[in-house]
C-alpha positions in Angstrom: 59.8 -71.4 -27.2 63.1 -71.0 -27.5 64.5 -68.5 -29.7 67.8 -69.1 -31.6 70.1 -66.1 -32.3 68.9 -65.1 -35.8 65.3 -65.0 -34.4 66.8 -62.9 -30.7 68.4 -60.0 -33.5 64.8 -59.5 -35.3 63.0 -59.9 -32.4 65.0 -56.8 -31.1 64.9 -54.9 -34.3 60.7 -55.3 -34.4 60.9 -54.1 -30.8 63.2 -50.8 -31.5 61.4 -50.0 -34.1 58.2 -49.8 -32.5 59.2 -48.2 -29.3 60.8 -45.0 -32.1 57.2 -45.7 -34.0 55.4 -45.0 -30.9 58.1 -42.4 -29.7 57.6 -40.4 -32.8 53.9 -40.9 -33.1 53.4 -39.8 -29.3 55.9 -37.8 -28.2 57.9 -36.7 -30.9 55.0 -35.4 -34.0 53.2 -33.7 -30.7 56.1 -31.8 -29.9 57.0 -30.3 -34.0 53.7 -29.5 -34.5 53.4 -27.6 -31.0 56.3 -25.8 -32.3 55.0 -24.9 -35.8 52.0 -23.8 -34.1 54.1 -21.8 -31.7 56.2 -20.4 -34.6 53.0 -19.8 -36.5 51.6 -18.0 -33.5 55.2 -16.1 -32.8 54.8 -15.0 -36.7 51.0 -13.2 -36.1 52.1 -11.7 -33.0 54.9 -10.6 -34.5 53.0 -9.5 -38.1 50.5 -8.2 -35.6 53.2 -5.6 -33.6 54.5 -4.5 -36.4 51.2 -3.3 -37.5 50.3 -1.8 -33.7 53.7 -0.2 -34.4 53.0 1.4 -37.6 50.6 2.7 -36.2 52.0 3.7 -33.2 54.2 5.5 -35.3 51.6 7.4 -37.8 50.3 8.5 -34.5 53.0 9.5 -32.3 52.2 13.3 -33.3 49.0 12.6 -32.8 48.8 15.2 -28.8 49.8 17.8 -31.3 47.1 17.1 -34.3 44.5 17.0 -31.6 45.7 20.3 -30.2 46.0 21.9 -34.2 42.9 20.5 -34.4 41.1 21.8 -31.7 43.0 25.4 -32.2 41.5 25.6 -35.6 37.9 24.4 -34.7 38.2 26.8 -31.7 39.2 29.8 -33.5 36.2 29.1 -36.0 33.9 29.4 -33.5 35.7 32.4 -32.1 32.6 34.5 -34.0 29.9 32.2 -33.0 28.2 32.4 -29.9 27.5 29.2 -27.8 24.5 27.3 -27.5 22.7 28.4 -24.4 19.6 29.0 -22.5 17.4 31.6 -23.6 17.5 33.7 -20.6 20.9 33.8 -20.5 21.2 34.7 -24.8 18.6 37.2 -23.9 20.1 39.1 -21.1 23.6 39.0 -23.4 21.5 41.2 -25.3 20.6 43.6 -22.6 23.8 44.0 -21.0 24.7 45.4 -24.6 22.0 47.7 -24.3 22.8 48.9 -21.2 26.7 49.7 -22.2 25.2 52.1 -24.5 22.6 54.1 -22.1 19.2 52.3 -24.6 16.0 51.0 -22.4 14.8 47.6 -23.1 11.1 48.3 -23.0 9.5 44.8 -23.5 12.1 42.0 -25.6 11.3 37.9 -26.4 12.9 34.9 -27.8 12.4 32.3 -29.9 13.3 28.8 -29.5 16.3 27.4 -31.3 16.5 26.8 -34.7 18.6 25.9 -37.2 18.5 27.8 -40.8 21.1 27.3 -43.9 23.9 29.7 -45.1 23.4 30.3 -48.4 26.4 29.4 -50.3 28.9 32.1 -51.4 30.5 32.0 -54.9 34.5 33.6 -54.7 35.1 35.5 -58.4 39.5 36.1 -58.8 40.1 39.2 -60.3 43.6 37.7 -60.9 44.4 37.3 -64.8 45.1 33.9 -65.6 46.6 32.3 -68.9 45.5 28.8 -70.8 48.3 27.6 -69.0 46.9 28.4 -65.6 43.6 27.3 -66.8 44.4 24.2 -67.6 46.8 23.4 -64.1 43.9 24.7 -62.0 41.7 22.3 -63.1 44.2 19.3 -63.1 44.6 20.1 -59.2 40.7 20.5 -58.3 40.1 17.5 -60.3 42.9 15.8 -57.8 41.6 17.5 -54.8 38.5 16.2 -55.7 40.0 12.7 -56.1 41.5 12.9 -52.3 37.9 14.6 -50.2 35.6 18.0 -50.2 37.7 21.2 -49.9 36.0 23.6 -47.1 36.6 26.9 -48.7 36.8 29.8 -46.6 37.9 32.9 -47.3 41.7 32.4 -46.8 41.6 29.8 -48.7 39.0 30.0 -52.1 42.0 31.9 -54.1 44.0 28.8 -53.4 41.0 26.2 -55.0 39.1 28.5 -57.8 38.5 26.8 -61.0 39.8 27.0 -64.8 36.8 30.2 -64.8 38.5 31.7 -61.5 35.3 31.0 -59.6 34.9 28.8 -56.2 31.6 28.4 -54.3 31.3 27.1 -50.9 29.5 24.4 -49.7 25.7 25.5 -48.0 26.0 24.8 -43.8 23.2 24.8 -41.4 23.7 26.9 -38.0 21.4 26.8 -34.6 19.6 30.9 -34.2 17.5 32.6 -32.0 15.3 35.1 -33.2 15.1 38.3 -30.8 12.4 40.8 -31.0 12.5 43.7 -28.0 11.0 47.5 -28.1 13.7 50.1 -26.5 14.0 54.1 -26.2 17.0 56.2 -25.3 19.0 58.9 -26.6 19.8 58.7 -30.7 23.0 59.3 -30.4 23.2 56.4 -28.4 21.2 53.6 -30.7 24.3 54.5 -33.5 26.7 54.0 -30.7 25.0 50.5 -30.0 24.4 49.8 -34.9 28.3 51.1 -35.0 28.9 48.2 -31.7 27.3 45.3 -33.0 29.4 45.8 -36.2 32.9 46.8 -35.6 33.5 46.1 -31.4 31.2 43.3 -30.8 33.7 40.1 -30.1 31.0 37.2 -31.6 30.6 38.7 -35.2 27.0 37.0 -35.8 24.5 38.7 -34.3 23.3 40.7 -36.5 19.9 43.1 -37.1 17.3 42.0 -38.7 15.0 45.0 -38.5 14.8 48.1 -37.2 12.2 50.6 -36.4 12.4 54.3 -34.7 11.1 57.3 -34.5 11.3 60.5 -32.5 9.3 61.0 -29.3 6.7 63.9 -29.3 7.1 66.2 -26.6 4.7 68.3 -24.9 6.0 72.0 -24.9 4.0 75.0 -25.0 3.7 78.2 -27.4 4.0 81.2 -27.2 0.1 82.2 -26.9 0.7 79.3 -23.9 -0.8 77.0 -25.9 0.2 73.2 -25.9 1.9 71.6 -28.8 3.4 68.6 -29.8 7.4 68.8 -30.5 8.8 66.3 -31.7 12.6 65.4 -29.4 15.5 65.7 -32.1 17.7 63.4 -29.6 15.4 60.4 -27.9 13.9 58.0 -29.4 11.9 54.8 -29.4 11.8 52.2 -31.9 12.2 48.2 -32.0 14.6 46.0 -33.2 14.9 42.4 -34.4 18.5 40.7 -33.9 19.5 37.3 -35.4 22.1 35.1 -33.0 23.7 32.4 -34.5 25.1 29.8 -32.3 27.1 26.4 -32.3 28.0 24.2 -30.0 31.5 24.8 -28.6 34.1 21.8 -29.1 35.0 20.8 -25.5 38.5 21.2 -24.5 40.3 17.8 -25.4 42.6 17.8 -22.5 39.7 17.9 -20.0 37.5 15.4 -21.7 39.2 12.8 -19.3 38.8 14.5 -16.7 36.2 13.2 -14.1 33.1 15.7 -13.2 31.7 16.4 -10.4 28.6 13.9 -11.3 31.0 11.4 -12.6 32.6 12.0 -8.5 29.4 11.7 -8.0 27.7 9.2 -9.7 31.2 6.5 -8.2 30.8 7.4 -4.8 26.7 6.3 -4.8 28.2 2.9 -6.1 31.1 3.0 -3.3 28.8 3.2 -1.1 26.0 0.9 -2.8 28.7 -1.7 -2.4 29.6 -1.7 0.6 26.3 -1.3 1.8 26.0 -4.6 0.2 28.8 -6.7 1.9 
C-alpha cells in the first residue's frame, strides 16, 4: 500500500509518540522512581545520622561520667568488706586479733546471708518558716516526679519534707556472722575494741555479742594452802562479729582487657581450628 504525504506525516508522529511513551514507561519513569527512592533513603539516612549524632553529642563526656560514677560507687563501698571466701573472712578477723595480741581459741563463721538494713529518719534541727515548708514541699513533689532520691547523710538536709523529716529507704546487704573464743590481756582486748571502732578501715564489721571473764589463777596462801584467785589482767571470753560485705564494682578501664581465662580459651579455639584444617 502506497502512503501519501499526509499519511507518512501521521505515521511518523505516531511512531515518535510511541517511542516517547515507551521511553517514558521503561526508562524515564523507572529512573525518576529510582531517584525518588534514593532521595527517600538519603533523607532517612540523614535523619538517622542526625539522631546518632545527637546521641554521640549527649555521650561526648561518657568516659568522664563513667569514671565519676565508678568513683562514687567505690567511695560508697569503701567501708564495706568485699564478698570473699569464708576462710579469707576468718583470716581477717584472726589478723585483727593477732595485731592486738589476742589468741584465737576457736572460730566459726556462718554462710553468706542477706539482711535488711532498717531505714533511719533524719530530723532537721534548722528552724523553718511557713514559706520554707511550702517551698520544700514543692521541691520534694518535683523530685518525686523525676526519680527516687537516695537519701544519704550528706544530702538528707536538702531532702527533708515540710515537717523537716526524711526517711531513708531500706536496703539489703550481705553479711557473715563470725563467732570465736579468745584469751589475752584486758588492756589488749580494750585496744582491740577501740581499734574496731576508730581505726579499722572497713567500718562495717561490728561487735554483735561479747562476754568475758577474768582467768582464775592458782596461788598459795600464807599458810601454804592453794587457793583460786582471779587475775587482774588475763581474761578469756567469746565474741560474735558481724561482717557486712558487698560485691565491689570492677574498674571500667579493665573490663575490655582479656582475662587469663579468655586468653586460654582463645588459644584452645585456635588450636582446634588449626587441627581441623
